[in-house]
C-alpha positions as CSV (number, residue, x, y, z in Angstrom):
1,X,89.4,24.8,-28.5
2,X,88.1,26.1,-31.8
3,X,88.1,22.5,-33.2
4,X,86.0,21.3,-30.3
5,X,83.5,24.2,-30.7
6,X,83.1,23.4,-34.4
7,X,82.4,19.8,-33.6
8,X,79.9,20.7,-30.9
9,X,78.1,23.1,-33.3
10,X,78.0,20.5,-36.0
11,X,76.6,17.9,-33.6
12,X,73.9,20.3,-32.4
13,X,73.0,21.1,-36.0
14,X,72.6,17.5,-36.8
15,X,70.5,16.9,-33.7
16,X,68.3,19.9,-34.6
17,X,67.8,18.7,-38.2
18,X,67.0,15.2,-37.0
19,X,64.5,16.5,-34.6
20,X,62.9,18.6,-37.4
21,X,62.8,15.6,-39.7
22,X,61.3,13.4,-37.0
23,X,58.7,16.1,-36.3
24,X,57.8,16.3,-39.9
25,X,57.7,12.5,-40.2
26,X,55.4,12.2,-37.1
27,X,53.2,15.0,-38.5
28,X,52.9,13.2,-41.8
29,X,52.2,9.9,-40.1
30,X,49.5,11.5,-37.9
31,X,47.6,12.5,-41.0
32,X,47.4,9.0,-42.3
33,X,45.5,6.0,-41.0
34,X,46.8,2.4,-40.7
35,X,46.2,1.8,-44.4
36,X,48.5,4.8,-45.3
37,X,45.6,6.9,-46.5
38,X,45.5,10.7,-45.9
39,X,42.5,11.4,-43.6
40,X,40.5,14.5,-44.4
41,X,38.0,15.6,-41.8
42,X,34.8,17.5,-42.7
43,X,32.3,19.3,-40.6
44,X,28.9,20.2,-42.0
45,X,25.3,20.8,-41.0
46,X,23.6,18.8,-43.8
47,X,20.8,17.0,-41.8
48,X,20.9,13.2,-41.9
49,X,18.5,11.7,-44.5
50,X,18.0,15.0,-46.2
51,X,18.6,15.4,-50.0
52,X,21.7,17.5,-49.3
53,X,23.1,14.8,-47.0
54,X,22.6,12.3,-49.8
55,X,24.6,14.5,-52.1
56,X,27.4,14.9,-49.6
57,X,27.6,11.1,-49.1
58,X,27.7,10.5,-52.8
59,X,30.5,13.1,-53.3
60,X,32.6,11.5,-50.7
61,X,32.0,8.0,-51.9
62,X,32.9,8.8,-55.5
63,X,36.0,10.8,-54.6
64,X,37.3,8.0,-52.3
65,X,36.7,5.5,-55.1
66,X,38.7,7.6,-57.6
67,X,41.4,8.5,-55.0
68,X,42.1,5.4,-52.8
69,X,44.8,7.3,-51.0
70,X,42.2,9.6,-49.4
71,X,39.8,8.8,-46.6
72,X,37.2,11.2,-45.3
73,X,35.9,11.5,-41.7
74,X,32.7,13.5,-41.8
75,X,30.9,14.9,-38.8
76,X,27.4,16.2,-38.8
77,X,26.8,19.2,-36.5
78,X,23.3,20.8,-36.3
79,X,23.1,24.1,-38.0
80,X,22.4,26.1,-34.8
81,X,25.5,24.5,-33.1
82,X,28.1,24.8,-35.9
83,X,29.1,28.4,-35.0
84,X,29.7,27.6,-31.4
85,X,31.6,24.4,-32.4
86,X,33.9,26.4,-34.7
87,X,34.7,28.9,-31.9
88,X,35.4,26.0,-29.5
89,X,37.6,24.4,-32.2
90,X,39.7,27.5,-32.4
91,X,40.2,27.7,-28.7
92,X,41.0,23.9,-28.4
93,X,43.0,23.6,-31.6
94,X,40.6,20.9,-32.8
95,X,39.2,22.2,-36.1
96,X,38.7,19.9,-39.1
97,X,40.3,20.2,-42.5
98,X,37.2,21.3,-44.3
99,X,34.0,23.1,-43.2
100,X,30.7,23.6,-45.1
101,X,29.6,27.1,-44.0
102,X,26.4,29.0,-44.5
103,X,27.5,31.8,-46.9
104,X,26.4,34.8,-44.8
105,X,28.6,33.5,-41.9
106,X,31.7,33.0,-44.0
107,X,33.2,36.5,-43.5
108,X,32.8,36.6,-39.8
109,X,34.8,33.4,-39.4
110,X,37.4,34.6,-41.9
111,X,37.9,37.6,-39.5
112,X,38.1,35.2,-36.6
113,X,41.0,33.4,-38.2
114,X,39.2,30.1,-38.8
115,X,39.7,29.8,-42.6
116,X,42.9,29.6,-44.7
117,X,43.7,32.2,-47.4
118,X,43.5,30.2,-50.7
119,X,43.8,33.2,-53.0
120,X,46.8,31.7,-54.8
121,X,45.1,28.4,-55.3
122,X,41.9,30.0,-56.6
123,X,43.7,32.3,-59.0
124,X,45.8,29.4,-60.4
125,X,42.6,27.4,-60.8
126,X,41.2,30.2,-63.0
127,X,37.5,29.3,-62.6
128,X,36.3,32.1,-60.3
129,X,34.7,34.1,-63.2
130,X,32.4,31.2,-63.9
131,X,30.3,31.9,-60.8
132,X,27.5,34.3,-59.9
133,X,29.4,37.3,-58.5
134,X,27.4,37.4,-55.3
135,X,28.0,33.8,-54.5
136,X,31.8,34.1,-55.1
137,X,32.0,37.4,-53.1
138,X,30.5,35.7,-50.1
139,X,33.7,33.6,-49.8
140,X,36.0,36.6,-50.0
141,X,37.2,39.3,-47.6
142,X,39.3,42.4,-48.6
143,X,39.9,41.0,-52.0
144,X,41.2,37.6,-50.9
145,X,39.6,34.2,-51.2
146,X,39.0,32.1,-48.2
147,X,36.7,29.5,-49.8
148,X,34.6,28.8,-52.8
149,X,30.8,28.5,-53.3
150,X,29.2,25.1,-53.0
151,X,25.7,25.9,-54.1
152,X,23.1,28.6,-54.3
153,X,19.4,28.7,-53.5
154,X,16.4,31.0,-53.0
155,X,13.1,30.8,-51.3
156,X,9.7,30.5,-53.0
157,X,6.2,29.4,-52.1
158,X,5.0,25.8,-52.4
159,X,1.3,25.2,-52.6
160,X,-1.1,22.3,-52.4
161,X,-3.1,22.2,-55.7
162,X,-5.9,20.1,-54.3
163,X,-6.5,22.5,-51.4
164,X,-6.5,25.5,-53.8
165,X,-9.1,23.7,-55.9
166,X,-11.3,22.9,-52.9
167,X,-11.1,26.5,-51.8
168,X,-12.1,27.7,-55.4
169,X,-8.8,29.5,-55.7
170,X,-7.9,29.6,-59.4
171,X,-4.6,31.6,-59.4
172,X,-1.6,32.0,-57.2
173,X,-1.3,35.3,-55.2
174,X,1.0,37.9,-56.7
175,X,1.1,40.5,-53.9
176,X,0.8,40.7,-50.1
177,X,-2.9,41.5,-50.0
178,X,-3.7,38.6,-52.3
179,X,-1.4,36.3,-50.3
180,X,-3.0,37.1,-46.9
181,X,-6.5,36.6,-48.4
182,X,-5.5,33.3,-50.0
183,X,-4.0,32.1,-46.7
184,X,-7.2,33.0,-44.9
185,X,-9.4,31.1,-47.5
186,X,-7.2,28.0,-47.1
187,X,-7.3,28.0,-43.3
188,X,-9.8,25.5,-41.8
189,X,-9.3,24.7,-38.1
190,X,-6.1,22.9,-37.5
191,X,-5.2,23.3,-41.2
192,X,-3.4,26.5,-41.7
193,X,-3.1,28.5,-44.9
194,X,0.6,29.1,-44.6
195,X,3.7,27.8,-42.8
196,X,7.1,29.4,-42.4
197,X,10.1,29.0,-40.1
198,X,10.5,31.3,-37.1
199,X,12.8,29.3,-34.8
200,X,15.5,31.4,-33.1
201,X,18.2,30.5,-35.7
202,X,19.5,31.8,-39.0
203,X,16.6,30.0,-40.7
204,X,14.2,32.5,-39.2
205,X,16.2,35.5,-40.5
206,X,16.6,33.8,-43.8
207,X,12.8,33.4,-44.2
208,X,11.9,36.9,-43.0
209,X,14.4,39.1,-44.9
210,X,12.6,38.7,-48.2
211,X,9.6,40.6,-46.8
212,X,11.8,43.4,-45.5
213,X,13.2,43.8,-49.0
214,X,9.8,43.4,-50.7
215,X,8.6,46.4,-48.6
216,X,11.4,48.6,-49.9
217,X,13.3,48.6,-46.6
218,X,16.5,47.0,-45.5
219,X,18.4,46.3,-42.2
220,X,19.6,49.9,-42.1
221,X,16.0,51.0,-42.0
222,X,14.7,48.3,-39.7
223,X,12.6,50.9,-37.7
224,X,10.9,52.4,-40.8
225,X,7.2,52.1,-41.5
226,X,8.0,49.9,-44.5
227,X,10.0,47.4,-42.4
228,X,7.3,47.4,-39.7
229,X,4.7,46.7,-42.3
230,X,6.6,43.5,-43.2
231,X,6.7,42.2,-39.7
232,X,3.0,43.2,-39.2
233,X,2.2,41.1,-42.2
234,X,3.6,38.0,-40.5
235,X,2.1,38.9,-37.1
236,X,-1.4,39.4,-38.7
237,X,-1.2,36.0,-40.4
238,X,-0.7,34.5,-36.9
239,X,-3.4,36.6,-35.2
240,X,-5.9,35.7,-37.9
241,X,-5.1,32.0,-37.5
242,X,-3.6,31.6,-41.1
243,X,-0.2,30.8,-39.7
244,X,0.4,28.7,-36.5
245,X,1.9,30.4,-33.4
246,X,4.1,27.3,-33.2
247,X,6.1,28.8,-36.2
248,X,8.5,30.3,-33.6
249,X,9.6,26.7,-32.8
250,X,9.9,25.5,-36.5
251,X,12.9,25.3,-38.7
252,X,12.5,24.6,-42.4
253,X,12.4,20.9,-42.0
254,X,9.5,21.3,-39.5
255,X,7.7,23.5,-42.1
256,X,8.1,20.8,-44.7
257,X,6.4,18.3,-42.3
258,X,3.4,20.7,-41.9
259,X,3.1,20.8,-45.7
260,X,3.6,17.0,-46.2
261,X,0.9,16.2,-43.6
262,X,-1.4,18.7,-45.2
263,X,-1.5,20.8,-42.0
264,X,-0.5,23.8,-44.2
265,X,-1.7,24.6,-47.7
266,X,1.3,26.8,-48.5
267,X,4.8,26.9,-47.2
268,X,7.9,29.1,-47.7
269,X,10.9,26.8,-48.5
270,X,13.8,26.1,-50.8
271,X,14.5,23.8,-53.7
272,X,16.3,21.3,-51.5
273,X,12.8,20.0,-50.4
274,X,11.8,19.0,-53.9
275,X,13.6,15.6,-53.9
276,X,12.1,14.8,-50.5
277,X,8.6,15.6,-51.6
278,X,9.0,13.6,-54.7
279,X,10.4,10.6,-52.8
280,X,8.3,10.7,-49.6
281,X,5.0,12.3,-50.7
282,X,4.4,10.9,-54.2
283,X,0.6,11.3,-53.8
284,X,0.8,15.0,-52.9
285,X,-0.3,17.3,-55.7
286,X,1.8,20.4,-55.3
287,X,3.4,23.3,-57.2
288,X,5.7,26.3,-56.6
289,X,5.2,30.0,-57.3
290,X,7.3,33.1,-56.9
291,X,7.2,34.9,-53.5
292,X,4.5,37.6,-53.4
293,X,5.7,41.2,-53.6
294,X,4.9,44.5,-52.1
295,X,6.9,47.4,-53.5
296,X,9.5,45.1,-54.9
297,X,10.0,41.5,-55.9
298,X,12.6,39.8,-53.7
299,X,13.8,36.6,-52.3
300,X,16.9,35.7,-50.3
301,X,20.1,34.2,-51.7
302,X,21.1,31.1,-49.7
303,X,23.6,28.4,-50.1
304,X,26.8,27.0,-48.6
305,X,30.5,27.6,-49.2
306,X,33.4,25.2,-48.9
307,X,36.3,26.4,-46.8
308,X,39.6,25.0,-45.6
309,X,40.7,25.7,-42.1
310,X,43.8,27.8,-41.4
311,X,45.4,25.1,-39.2
312,X,44.7,22.2,-41.6
313,X,47.7,19.9,-42.2
314,X,46.1,18.6,-45.4
315,X,45.5,21.8,-47.3
316,X,46.7,20.5,-50.7
317,X,44.6,17.3,-50.5
318,X,41.6,19.4,-49.2
319,X,42.0,21.9,-52.1
320,X,42.3,19.0,-54.6
321,X,38.9,17.7,-53.4
322,X,37.2,21.1,-53.5
323,X,38.3,21.7,-57.1
324,X,37.1,18.3,-58.0
325,X,33.6,19.0,-56.6
326,X,33.3,22.0,-58.9
327,X,33.8,20.1,-62.1
328,X,30.5,20.6,-64.1
329,X,30.2,16.9,-64.8
330,X,30.4,16.2,-61.1
331,X,28.5,19.3,-59.8
332,X,25.6,19.0,-62.1
333,X,24.4,15.4,-61.3
334,X,25.3,15.9,-57.6
335,X,23.2,19.1,-57.3
336,X,20.3,17.3,-59.0
337,X,20.6,14.6,-56.4
338,X,20.7,17.1,-53.6
339,X,17.9,19.4,-54.8
340,X,20.3,22.4,-54.9
341,X,21.0,25.1,-57.5
342,X,24.4,25.7,-59.0
343,X,26.5,28.8,-58.1
344,X,28.2,28.4,-61.5
345,X,26.5,30.5,-64.2
346,X,27.5,28.2,-67.0
347,X,26.0,25.2,-65.2
348,X,22.8,27.1,-64.3
349,X,22.0,27.7,-68.0
350,X,22.7,24.1,-69.1
351,X,19.5,22.7,-70.5
352,X,20.3,19.1,-69.7
353,X,19.7,19.6,-66.0
354,X,16.6,19.6,-63.9
355,X,16.7,23.3,-63.0
356,X,16.0,24.1,-66.7
357,X,13.7,21.2,-67.4
358,X,11.5,20.8,-64.3
359,X,8.6,23.4,-64.0
360,X,9.0,23.6,-60.2
361,X,12.8,23.8,-60.1
362,X,12.7,26.4,-62.9
363,X,10.6,28.6,-60.6
364,X,13.6,28.7,-58.2
365,X,16.0,29.6,-61.0
366,X,13.6,32.5,-61.9
367,X,13.4,33.5,-58.2
368,X,17.2,33.7,-58.1
369,X,17.0,36.7,-60.3
370,X,15.4,38.7,-57.5
371,X,17.3,37.0,-54.6
372,X,19.5,39.2,-52.6
373,X,22.6,38.2,-50.5
374,X,22.9,38.7,-46.8
375,X,25.8,41.0,-47.4
376,X,26.1,42.8,-44.1
377,X,29.7,42.3,-43.2
378,X,31.5,40.4,-40.5
379,X,29.0,41.3,-37.7
380,X,26.2,39.6,-39.6
381,X,25.7,36.7,-37.1
382,X,25.0,39.2,-34.3
383,X,22.8,41.3,-36.6
384,X,20.8,38.2,-37.5
385,X,20.4,37.3,-33.8
386,X,18.7,40.6,-33.2
387,X,16.3,40.0,-36.2
388,X,15.4,36.6,-34.7
389,X,14.7,38.1,-31.4
390,X,12.4,40.7,-33.0
391,X,10.4,38.0,-34.8
392,X,10.1,36.0,-31.6
393,X,8.8,39.0,-29.6
394,X,6.3,40.0,-32.3
395,X,4.8,36.5,-32.8
396,X,4.4,36.1,-29.0
397,X,2.3,39.3,-28.9
398,X,4.5,42.3,-28.4
399,X,3.9,45.6,-30.3
400,X,5.7,45.5,-33.6
401,X,6.6,49.2,-33.5
402,X,8.4,48.9,-30.2
403,X,10.0,45.6,-31.1
404,X,11.5,46.9,-34.3
405,X,12.5,50.3,-32.7
406,X,14.4,48.3,-30.1
407,X,16.0,46.0,-32.7
408,X,17.0,48.9,-35.0
409,X,19.1,50.5,-32.1
410,X,21.0,47.2,-31.7
411,X,21.4,46.5,-35.4
412,X,22.6,49.9,-36.7
413,X,26.0,50.0,-34.9
414,X,26.8,46.5,-36.3
415,X,26.2,47.3,-39.9
416,X,29.3,48.0,-42.2
């Protein structure tokens, strides 16, 4: 009897081990295509035909050529849809291996369980101290790493030099009063003095926050007289005709079109637009200047992070790729192609690259010194939604005081 039981147990163990081995084998096979390559899936919101899209394509192409055992499947998802897609991916167990995430959204999706803890990998890599602290901190939660920075950027003001000359404007505005007056002088019928994004998406919050900080306020004082002054500045530009009411439908790409077609003499935008202007608008005479200030000088820190999803079956291969993208001899030329600024301090100070040599790009490097992160914790996406709603309401004619009082009541409980 005992002998039979031992045989039965042995057989069951063998069956169990075989099943496990088959499962592992099938899992391994599922991660490879017919050519035996490991397939790494990527989701990003880098718009087709943009300079950042060109950088992403170039990165993937070069890595595949150097690593023929790897094949990428990249999916573009519009910026406004990515968050919803990630949440749906969690529910449906259909997330990719790698996500390019806007850095202020990173922490909220860490909390939601989307991204893998790669603390061990980052510490063994030993490069974290090479980065601007704010950029690296955006990929962390409670002292653990859930990604690494891809790039950094800030907003500044582009201007049409010919329009400035025609309006007899000899210097760029330094403060809010000068800025409003300059925008008014540059406005002529359908041609507006200024363009900025106000669409109900993160791009709207991104473009408005600098004015809040310039006023001396912050999101924890959204109903203060200083913060209200910031939104009144934008509302007054619209009311005076210097800024189109259609700005509530514009993202940053739409703003670029207004500037390229000379429907706007100035625009608020980032360094990623520089390669597009140079390529598509070679006859446009333009420059860049620092954002005007009120009580303070301020811009907003932007950029994307790389993250590996918690359920990825290709974590090692995905991490090998992420490390490779951060090599200075890879990152430098690629960021030049993409019109983006490095998150690595050592690379940012390298004189061989465009951000130190080009007079317009160097303005953005200078602007980074006063750029603040959107460091408002894991509830930031909801906070941002309330800011967007306030902008929409004010631009469509509602009283700024009431709009911001209402928004402050919703924002305050969400702050860390």
